[in-house]
N, C-alpha and C positions, 0 to 999 in steps of 0.2 A: 594353653591359654593364648602365646600369641597367635596360633591360627583361631581361636576361637573371638579375640577381640578385632583383631584387621582385618581378617576375612569379613568379620559382620559388616563392617562400616563402609567397603568395597561392596559388598551385598546389596548395603541400605542406600548406598551412590547410585547403581542399577536399576533398583525396583523403584528409586523414586521417578528415572526418565522413563521408565517401563508403564511404572501409574499412572504420568502424564498423558504417556501415548494412548493406554487403553480409557482414559477421560475420554477423548474425542469421539476413540470408535465408541463408545457406551451412547454418549451424545450421538451421532451421529443412527447410532442404531434405535433412539428413541423418538428422534426425526422421523425416521420414515414409518416406525409405529402411529406417528401423530399424525402424517400423510395418510393413513391407510384409514385410521377413522375419519380425517376429513372427508375423504373422498367418499366414504360412503352417508357421511351424517348431509356432507353438502347438495353432493349430485345424485344420491340416491342408490339403489338397488343395479346391481347391473354381475356382468358372469366374472369370475374369480378373477382371471387373468389380465381381464380388462382394468379392474380395481388396482393389482398390483402392480400395473404398468403408468396407468394414472399417478398413482403413489411415488412410485421411481423417478418421473419425470419433476414431480412436487420436492421430492427430497433435492434433485439436483440443481434446482431451481434458491432453494432456499440455503444451501451448505455454506454459500458464503455467510450471508448471516449468519447463521449457526455456529461458523467459526468464531466470528470477529464475537456474538455474545457470549460466548463460552471463555474467551481469552478475557474478556471485561470483567467475568466473573471473579478469573483465575485473579487478576490485579486487585480485587476489590478484596478477596480474602486474604491474596497477600499482604496487601498495605493494612487492612481494620481487622485481621484475626484474632489479634491478642486484646484489640478494645473489644471487642465482641464477647471473648473469653471472660473479663474486667467484669463487664455487666453481667454476667450471669452469674460467677461469684464473688462478685464485692473485694477484687483484690485492689488491695492500695501498695504501690512503690513505696519503701522506705529507704531510708539513708544510714550510714556510721552513728548518726546523732538519735536518730528515733529507734534503732535496734540496734546497739553498740555488739552485743551478743552473739546474736544470727550475724551480723553484716563481719565481723572478725573472723568467725569459724568458717566463711564461702570464702574471704578473702585469701585465708592462709590457705586454704586447697586449694585454689588458683594459682597463687604464686607458687608454691611448692611443685608443679606441675607446668607453668608458664601457661596458663587458659588464661583467657579472656572472659575477666569476669562478669559473668549475665547481669540483668537485674534483679532485683529481690525485692518480693512484692508480700506481703501477710494478708489474709481474708479471716475475718471474724467467724469462728464456727470453733463447736467444740469437736469437732472428728480429728481424727488424728489423721493425717493424711498430705500429702504435695506432689506437686508435677512440674514438670517444666513445659514451656512452648516457644513456640520462633521458630523462625525459617531460616536464619541468616543468623552472625556473630550479633549484628547490629541491634535483631531483635528478640535473640533469646532471654529467657527471663525464669526466675524459678521463685514458684508462689510454696509459701509455706501456712499452715491452718494455728490459727494461737491454742487449740488445743495441745497440737504438736509441741510446741515450743513450750506450755506449762508442763506436760506431762514427759517431756522426754527430758534427759540430762545432756551433755554437753555432748559427749563422746559419742549418744544415739544421733543427735541433731547431725551432729557432722556427718556420721554415716549415712544418714539420708541425704542429705545433700552433696554428698559423694556419689550417692547412686541418679540420683538427677543429672548430674553433672558429667556422668559415665552417658545416660540418654543421650546429651547433648554431643559429648565427644562422638559416638557413635552413629548421631544422624537419624536417630529413633524420631525422634522429635519430630525434624520438617518430614519424614515418612509419614507416620501418622497421621498428621495435618494435613498433608496430600492427600488422604485417605478420605480423611473426612472431608474436603470438600467436593471429590468425586461423589461422596455418598448426599452430599446436599444437592449438587448439579442433577445427579437421576432424579431424586427425589421432586425437584421443584419440575421438572421437564413432565415423570407421572402424573402430579398433578395438573398439569394444563393438561396432559390428555385425558383424565379423567374427568375434569370439569368438562371439556368441550365433547365427550362422549354420554354423557348423565344428563349434560343439561339441555342439549341438539334433542333430549327425549326418544332416540331412537327411532325419529323423524326417518329414515331411508325413501320418502317418495318426493327424493328433495325435484326440481324440474329440472328437466334434462334439456343438454343441449344440443345444439343443431349438428348434424354431424356423425351424432353417437347413436343412430340406430342401431348399430351393431353391438349396445352395451350388454345386450341379454339382460338376463336374470337369475337369483338366487344363488348370487355370490357374495350378499352382503355379510348376514352370518356368519359364514367361511373365515371374511375378511376380517369380521372384529374379531373373532378368535385367535387368530392370527398376531392383530393387533396388542391384546390382551397381554398374549402368551410370551410376546416380545416384551415389552414393560415391565414382564414377570420376572423374566430375566436379566433384563438387564440391573434392576433392583438387588434380585440375588447377588447378583455379580458384587454389586457392589459395597455389598454383606459381606459376602465372603475375603473381598478384597478385603477390610478390616477386620476380619480376624482369621484372613492367613496370615497378616502381619508375625512372624514368627513368636512364639510367648517364648524363647530361647532369649529373646530381647532382656526378660527380668533376668531371666540369671546371669547372664552378662555384665547387665549393670548392678547385680549384686558382689559379682566379683570385680569389675570396677572399682566399686565402691572401697572393699577392703585392698585394693591396689593403691589407692588412693588416702586411705585413712592407717594404713597397717594393723587394723584392729577387727577381726571378725565377729568378734564375742560383740562390740557396740554394734554392729548391723546386726546379729542374730538377735537380740534383747528390743532392738526399735523394729524387727518384723513383728516378735510377739508381741510389742504392747498395742503395736497398730494391727494386728488381725482382730476382723471383727469391729472397730473403732474407725474406719475409714469411710461412711456413707456421707456425704455431701450432699445434704438436704436442697432441692431443688435445681441442682446441677444436671445436665445431660450423660446424655450414658457417652458423646465423645470426651466430654471435660475428664469420664471419671476413667474411661479407656489410657488416659494419663497419668494416673497417680500410680503413688507406691504400691499398692496394693485396692483394689476394684471388688468391692464385696459381691457386686452383683454377678450371678452367675448366671450362665446359657441354659441351655436343658440339660443333663447330667452332665455339667461341665464339657459338652462339647463346645459351644462357642462362646468357652469364659477367655477373657483376653488375656489374663493373667493365669498363671502357675497357681498350687495352692501354697499356702505359706508353708507348712507342711513339708512341702519339696523344696524348697530353695530353703528353707532351716538347714535341711537333710542335706543339700549341695553343698551347704558352706562347710558344715560339720564334718565332709567326706572329704572335701578339695581345699577348703580353708584353714583348720585344724581348729573352727567354733567350739563352744560348747553352747551346747542345748539347755538353757532353764526350763524349757518346757512351756505351757500356757502362764501367763503373767495376768495374775488378776489389779486390777486398777480399783480408785476408789471411784464411784460417780463426780462426775462436775457438780459443784453446791451452789455455785452464783447464781442458779438461774432457781433454783426455789428459792435463795432470798432475796432475789429481786422481788419474784411473785408476792413473797409474802412481805414486802416491803409497800408495794403496790397496793397491797390488798389495807395494811394499815395506813397510808396514806388515804385512800379513798373513806375508810369508816372512823376516820382521825385519830386510830388508838394510838398515840403518842403522849407520852409521859410530859410533865410541865418541862423539864430541862430539855424538851424537844426534841428526844431519841425515841428512834423505836421498839419495840419488844424483840421484833425480829434481830438488830445489831447486837452484834458478840463484840466483846474488848478486842483489839487486836494482839497478839499474840504479846506477852514482856510488858504489855502498860497496865498501870495500877488499876483496882479494883475502885468503884466509884463509891464515895465515902470511908476508903482507909486514909487512914493517920499520915500525913506524911513522914517522909524518911527524917531523922533526927541530925541536924548538921548543928557541930558546936560553935560558941560563938565566937572562937578563935583558932585560928589554925593551930596544928600539934606542934608544928616545927617552922616559925618565921626564916625568913630567907633577909637577908641583908640585916641594916640595922635603924632602931627608931631613935630618930634625931629629939624627939620632948625624955625618951626615956635617962635616968642618970648613968651617967660613964662609970663601968667597974674598971679598974687600973691592971693594967695587964704585967707579965714577966718583965716587960722592957722599958715601963716607966721608970724604974730606980735609975739607968742609966741613961735616961734623957738629959 
């Protein structure tokens, strides 16, 4: 376990540096592809070697500007990535007063291991899921859905929080966000190149510049194919980087949760309840990759970002001594249908004289409407103290006074 956890943390730190270096290399590759397309569209047809040499000169000229643009992109993502994620998911930061149960569970876990407590956020969703985000201690946050809070008990919620805390401790969150930034930069540059190519209408009869009589012809189509191949390679590499992040991180996060909570059964039951119920509607694939479970799987699980729940439970049973209850059936949430019925009743005016809707059901333990009030005696069965208006009864000590 020590080898798995601590070597994983060190490996993630090295990967973060390598990914940042790889980001700039991929951007430079995309810049060369764009320069090659621009040379064909703006300069016209020429020999392939002439077009490649011209594209190299354009790339070298633009490298400082491309580098500055990439750095600015990284700084923007570093500063505002959490705001962008909150805008997508609708997560709202909560305090102890807002969510005392959830806040206390997370605080106890952090205190027990001396971990800086991340921010706590809640998003409105019937899905059962949670995820962690952030690039440093000041930015780390854990977001939990209301559906998960409503349908998991305290030990299970604590296990999920321990899972996300382990992702933060191991550096998985920082690594994944850097990978998402790389994919965003590459997609942005690829879109620019494609727009320049197709909006140019493949017009390769550009005006020839003086001194370019040795340009020749016949290399435009080959140059375009090379540029498209480079763009495809860069895009695929950005995708591979995201999926190449070892799926072992989820096994280690489950193990880290058990280490924090000392309760493998809670982690197993939480996974069984979350299984198949974690889809966050309207969230991007990048957000789903950060969650406890990602129900979106790739082709034949080849590009899945998470191992299956069965394999994760099997590992917990084998190495942590947990017990697998098997798939857990949960009742469907009822408030959505009730709200829809209430809206229909309001629109149709189907309320009774008391102003209540037929869809409304009495609160558990509340008396039924029209039921007789409970009987209360006119006098209490035992009177505490003496009544000054009642006649005094002589006691056994009166004769001695």
